C-alpha positions as CSV (number, residue, x, y, z in Angstrom):
1,M,-8.8,-59.5,177.8
2,K,-7.5,-58.2,181.2
3,S,-11.0,-58.4,182.6
4,L,-11.5,-61.9,181.3
5,I,-8.2,-63.1,182.8
6,L,-9.2,-61.6,186.2
7,E,-12.5,-63.4,186.0
8,L,-10.7,-66.7,185.2
9,E,-8.5,-66.2,188.2
10,S,-11.5,-65.7,190.4
11,F,-13.1,-68.8,189.0
12,E,-10.0,-70.9,189.6
13,S,-9.6,-69.5,193.1
14,E,-13.3,-70.3,194.0
15,Y,-13.1,-73.8,192.7
16,G,-9.8,-74.7,194.4
17,G,-7.5,-74.3,191.4
18,G,-8.7,-77.5,189.8
19,A,-9.0,-78.3,186.1
20,V,-10.9,-75.6,184.2
21,D,-13.2,-76.4,181.3
22,M,-15.0,-73.9,179.1
23,P,-18.6,-75.0,179.8
24,S,-18.2,-74.7,183.6
25,F,-16.4,-71.4,183.3
26,S,-19.0,-70.1,181.0
27,R,-21.9,-71.1,183.3
28,W,-20.1,-69.5,186.3
29,L,-19.4,-66.3,184.4
30,M,-23.1,-66.0,183.3
31,E,-24.4,-66.7,186.8
32,R,-21.9,-64.2,188.3
33,H,-22.9,-61.3,186.1
34,A,-26.6,-62.1,186.3
35,Q,-26.3,-61.9,190.1
36,N,-24.3,-58.6,189.8
37,A,-26.9,-57.1,187.5
38,S,-29.7,-58.1,189.9
39,T,-27.9,-56.6,192.8
40,T,-27.3,-53.3,190.8
41,A,-30.9,-53.1,189.8
42,Q,-32.1,-53.6,193.5
43,L,-29.6,-50.9,194.6
44,A,-30.8,-48.5,191.9
45,D,-34.4,-49.0,192.9
46,R,-33.6,-48.3,196.6
47,L,-31.5,-45.1,196.0
48,Q,-32.7,-41.7,195.1
49,W,-30.8,-39.0,193.1
50,N,-31.5,-35.7,191.4
51,G,-33.6,-36.2,188.3
52,K,-33.8,-40.0,188.7
53,N,-37.0,-40.3,186.7
54,R,-36.0,-37.6,184.1
55,G,-32.7,-39.0,182.9
56,G,-30.5,-37.8,185.7
57,Q,-27.4,-39.9,186.4
58,P,-26.5,-41.2,189.9
59,H,-22.8,-40.3,189.6
60,Y,-23.7,-36.6,189.1
61,T,-25.3,-36.5,192.5
62,A,-22.5,-38.6,194.0
63,S,-20.0,-36.1,192.7
64,S,-21.9,-33.2,194.2
65,L,-22.1,-35.0,197.5
66,L,-18.3,-35.4,197.6
67,T,-18.1,-31.6,197.2
68,H,-20.7,-31.1,200.0
69,L,-18.8,-33.5,202.4
70,G,-15.6,-31.6,201.8
71,R,-17.4,-28.3,202.8
72,Y,-18.9,-29.9,205.9
73,K,-15.5,-31.1,206.9
74,M,-13.8,-27.8,206.4
75,N,-16.4,-26.1,208.5
76,Y,-15.7,-28.5,211.4
77,V,-11.9,-28.1,210.8
78,R,-12.2,-24.3,211.0
79,M,-13.7,-24.7,214.5
80,A,-11.1,-27.3,215.5
81,L,-8.2,-25.0,214.5
82,E,-9.4,-22.1,216.7
83,G,-6.8,-21.2,219.2
84,T,-4.0,-23.2,217.4
85,P,-1.1,-21.8,215.3
86,F,-2.8,-23.2,212.2
87,D,-5.0,-20.9,210.2
88,T,-6.1,-23.5,207.6
89,Y,-6.4,-27.2,207.2
90,D,-3.7,-27.0,204.5
91,E,-1.2,-25.7,206.9
92,F,-1.9,-28.5,209.3
93,A,-1.8,-31.1,206.5
94,F,1.6,-29.8,205.3
95,V,3.1,-30.1,208.8
96,L,1.5,-33.6,209.1
97,S,3.4,-34.8,206.1
98,L,6.7,-33.4,207.4
99,V,6.2,-34.9,210.9
100,F,5.7,-38.4,209.4
101,A,7.9,-38.2,206.3
102,G,10.8,-36.2,207.8
103,S,11.4,-33.8,205.0
104,Y,10.3,-32.8,201.5
105,T,11.3,-30.3,198.9
106,Q,8.8,-27.5,198.3
107,S,7.7,-29.1,195.0
108,Q,7.3,-32.6,196.5
109,L,5.2,-31.2,199.4
110,I,3.0,-29.2,197.1
111,E,2.4,-32.1,194.7
112,K,1.7,-34.5,197.5
113,H,-1.2,-32.3,198.6
114,V,-2.6,-31.7,195.1
115,Q,-2.0,-28.0,195.3
116,L,-1.3,-25.5,192.5
117,K,2.2,-24.1,192.9
118,P,1.3,-20.5,193.8
119,T,-1.2,-21.7,196.5
120,G,1.3,-24.3,197.8
121,M,4.1,-21.7,198.0
122,E,1.9,-19.3,200.0
123,I,1.1,-22.1,202.5
124,I,4.8,-22.8,202.9
125,R,5.6,-19.1,203.4
126,R,3.1,-18.8,206.1
127,L,4.4,-21.9,207.9
128,L,8.0,-20.5,207.6
129,R,6.9,-17.1,209.0
130,K,5.3,-18.9,212.0
131,N,8.5,-20.9,212.6
132,L,6.5,-24.1,212.3
133,I,8.8,-25.4,209.6
134,V,12.3,-24.6,208.4
135,Q,14.0,-24.9,205.1
136,E,17.6,-26.1,205.0
137,V,20.1,-27.4,202.4
138,S,19.7,-31.1,201.9
139,Q,22.4,-33.3,203.3
140,D,22.0,-35.7,200.4
141,D,22.1,-33.0,197.6
142,K,23.7,-29.7,198.4
143,R,21.9,-28.2,195.4
144,S,18.5,-28.9,196.9
145,K,16.7,-27.5,199.9
146,K,14.4,-29.5,202.1
147,L,11.6,-28.5,204.4
148,S,11.3,-30.0,207.8
149,V,9.2,-29.4,210.9
150,T,10.6,-27.4,213.9
151,D,10.2,-28.4,217.5
152,M,7.5,-25.7,217.8
153,G,5.7,-27.1,214.7
154,R,5.9,-30.6,216.0
155,A,4.4,-29.6,219.4
156,A,1.6,-27.6,217.7
157,F,0.9,-30.5,215.4
158,Y,0.4,-33.1,218.2
159,K,-1.6,-30.6,220.3
160,T,-4.0,-30.1,217.3
161,L,-4.0,-33.7,216.1
162,S,-6.7,-35.0,218.5
163,R,-9.1,-32.3,217.3
164,I,-8.6,-33.1,213.7
165,N,-9.0,-36.8,214.4
166,A,-12.3,-36.0,216.1
167,V,-13.4,-34.1,213.0
168,N,-12.6,-37.1,210.8
169,D,-14.5,-39.4,213.2
170,M,-17.5,-37.0,213.0
171,V,-17.5,-37.0,209.2
172,M,-17.4,-40.8,209.0
173,S,-19.6,-41.5,212.0
174,P,-22.7,-42.6,210.0
175,L,-20.6,-45.5,208.5
176,N,-19.7,-48.7,210.2
177,R,-16.2,-50.2,209.9
178,Q,-17.0,-52.3,206.8
179,E,-18.6,-49.3,205.0
180,Q,-15.6,-47.1,205.9
181,L,-13.3,-49.6,204.3
182,Q,-15.5,-50.0,201.2
183,L,-15.6,-46.2,200.9
184,L,-11.8,-46.0,201.2
185,E,-11.4,-48.6,198.4
186,L,-13.8,-46.7,196.1
187,L,-12.1,-43.3,196.8
188,Q,-8.6,-44.8,196.2
189,K,-10.0,-46.1,192.9
190,L,-11.3,-42.6,192.0
191,D,-8.1,-40.9,193.2
192,K,-5.6,-42.9,191.2
193,P,-6.3,-41.8,187.6
194,H,-6.9,-38.2,188.5
195,R,-3.7,-38.0,190.6
196,E,-1.8,-39.4,187.6
197,V,-3.2,-36.5,185.5
198,F,-2.3,-34.0,188.2
199,E,1.3,-35.2,188.5
200,H,2.2,-36.0,184.9
201,E,-0.4,-34.4,182.5
202,K,-1.2,-31.0,184.0
203,K,-1.1,-29.3,180.5
204,L,-3.9,-31.3,179.0
205,G,-6.9,-29.3,177.9
206,L,-10.5,-30.4,178.5
207,P,-10.9,-32.1,175.1
208,E,-7.7,-34.2,175.7
209,L,-8.8,-35.1,179.3
210,M,-12.3,-36.1,178.0
211,A,-10.6,-38.4,175.4
212,K,-8.3,-39.8,178.1
213,F,-11.3,-40.8,180.3
214,N,-13.5,-41.9,177.3
215,I,-16.0,-39.1,177.9
216,R,-18.3,-37.8,175.3
217,V,-20.5,-34.7,175.5
218,H,-24.2,-35.5,175.1
219,E,-25.9,-32.6,173.5
220,R,-29.4,-31.8,174.8
221,D,-32.3,-30.2,173.2
222,E,-32.8,-27.0,175.2
223,D,-36.5,-26.9,174.3
224,H,-36.9,-30.0,176.6
């Protein structure tokens, strides 16, 4: 029903919000989806992925490529951080959040960066030891402690920022502006449901997660 309402809104917008009758909407909907199906078929013919002609699914390869891209980026970042106070990209990213947000509690900062608590706490301890950040009692709630960036941390951040920006430019350089925006839209769509799980449903096991995402295991005959 939600999908149908969105389609109806698109139809009304395209035709100037005039009177809508069922036959014209039905024709528009059929033509729209026929066109989408044709475009999808053409795209599938053009693209290659692992096991394409043996039942392999394109999103399996897409998922692997996301992992590869993350590794390429981290290799570039490692070089960019040489000679800076930051030993890892996570350290830089934590300070980035504090520079632009002002302050966070430890838990807030760890969750923002999708880190497990032990890993996040170790990153924070390293930054504290280097005097790049400081932890102080919150002015708003005396029972809470907030992390904020020091003058040394701010200076180190801005000195390193241009290098990290150059890395991001390198990673995205094969894409034009429109493709970068399309990629951002798709990644935000991918991120949203998984971030909700990370923030609110960490204790779910694999069977519960599969049910949540409507995923079924397809058994294969190992002889084939």
